[in-house]
N, C-alpha and C positions, 0 to 999 in steps of 0.2 A: 345055279350060280348064287342066287339069293340065299338059299339054305346053307350053302357052303360058307358064305361070308358070315351069316348069322351064327353058325357054329363056332367059327374062329373068334368072333366078336364077344358073344356072351360067355363062351367057354373060357376064353382068355381072361376076361374080367373076373370070372368065378375063381380061376386058378390064382390070379394075382392077389385077390383079396383074401383067399385062403392062406396064401403064403404070408401076407402081412399080418393076419391074425395069429399065425403060429409064432412069428417073431415077437409079437407083443406078449403072447402067453409065455414065451420062453423066459421072460423076466430077466434078461441079460442086457437090456437096453434095446429099445425099439429102433427101427430104421429112422433116419432123419425126419422124413415127412410124417411118419406115424408117431414119432416122438413129439413132434410139433403139435399134432392133433391131440395126443394124450395129455400133453402139458396144458393145452387150452381147455381140455375137458376138466382136468383137475382144478384149474384156476377159475373157470367161468361156468362150468356146467355143460349141458348138452352131451350128446354121445360122441364117440370117436368118429363114427360115420357122419354125424351132423357137421362136425368141424371140417371133415374132409370135403364136404360139399361146399361149405363157405370158403375155404382156402382155394378150392378148385375154381369157384366163380371169380375170385380175385385174380387168379392166375390167367384166366381167359383174357382179361384186359391187359395184363402185363405182357402176355405173349403177343398181343396185337401191337403193342408198342415196339417190341423187339423186331417183329416182322414188318413193321410199318404198314399195317393193313387194318381192315375193320375186324372187330372181335368175332371170333368163330363161335357164335352162340350155340351151334349144334353140339359143341363139346359139353354143354350143360347136361345133355342126355347121358353121356358117359359118367359125368360127375354124380348124377343122381343114382344111376345103376350101381356104381362102385360104393357109394355111401350106404345104400340099402344092403348090398352084399356084405360089407364089412361089419355092419351092425348085426346082420343075421348070423355070421360066423361067431362073433364075439359074445353076443347076448343070448343066442339060442343054442347053436351047435356046440360051442366050446365053453359054455357058461360054467360048467363044473370041471373043466380041464385045467389043471395046475401041475405041470411037471415038477417033481421034487428031485433035488440033487443036481449037481453041476452037469453031469453027462447027459441025463435026459433033457435038460434045458438046452444043452449044446446041440443035441440032435434036433430038437424042435426048431432051434434057430437056423441050423444048416439046411434043413428041409424047407423051412420058410423062405430062405434066400433063393434057393433053387426054384421054388414054385413062383415067387414074384418075378424072377427073371424069365421063366418059361411063359408065365401069363402075359407079360408085356410083349415078348417076342411073338406070342400067338395072336393076341387080339389086334396088333397093328397090321397083321397080314390082311385083315378084312378091309383095310383102307376106308374105315368108317370113322366117325368122330373120335379123336384121341382123348385120353385123359389130359386135362390141362398140364399135369405134371410131365407127362410124356410129350405133349405138344411143346412144352418148355424145352425139353431135350432136343426135339426136332428143330425148334426155332434157333437155339444156340448153334446147332450143327450147321444149319443153312446160313446163318448170319456170319459166323466166324470161320466157316469152312474147316470144321474139325470132325473127328470121327464120332460115331454114335456113342461108343463107349466113353470117350472123353467128355462129351457133352452131358451124358448122364451122371458121370462122376462129379462134374462141376455143379450140377443141380442139387445133388445129394449133399455136397459140402456146404452149399449156401443154406439149405434147409437145416443142416446140423447147427450152424451158427445161430439161427433163429430158435431152434429147439433148446439150445443151451441158455439163451436169454430168457426163455419162458419156463425154465426148470422142468423140461420134459425128461422122461426116463432115458438117460444117457448111460451107455456102458459098452461092453465088448461088442454086443450085437449092433449097436449104432454104427460103429466104425466098420464092422464086417459088412453091413449092408451098404454103407456109403462107398466102400472101396470094391466090394464084390459084385454089385449089380451090373455095372457097366460092362465088364468083361464077359459075364455070363449071358447078358442080353445079346451081345455081339455073337456069341457062340450059338445060342438058340435061334437067333435070326438067320444065321447062315444055314443052320440045319433045315429050317422051314423053307428057305429059298431053294435049297437043293432038292427037297422033297417035292415042292410044287413044280419046279422045272422038269423033274422026271415025270410027273403026272401029265404035264403038258406035252 
């Protein structure tokens, strides 16, 4: 059981950050949260992964306010792993990867969106510490009694507004991620639920 959950947790985070890296590399506008991190990197230095860790730590306390509970410090583990993964993808694996032309960029963007959605739907199955961004999605869902897809879309739109203020890379990709993640996460989550039910 432990190895099964570890596989979903680490594998999901690896897939998620791989997808995020592909959307950034597509250069058609990063997803709202990634655009926020890239904007902060361009303005203040540090790496994209470094800023994702800082934003994640801040969200831990915001989520606690929404849930009216104590901060879930364990989420910092997911924050750290995700930050390391995304810097690994961007600075090592895809350092020389720069798709040229609109259609190659569009493919990179589309694959990235699917991988982010699959990654989120995968690692939350482990029922281990969530990314503060995804915990934010869960907090909104539970507090306001809305669907997972709707709460994710709300979070992405809020991040989009902050990214615009900080001059992050906004474009077609930004809106595609903001509007596309929620529905795809719902689809992949349902897929995993059916697979796990059959295994049980």
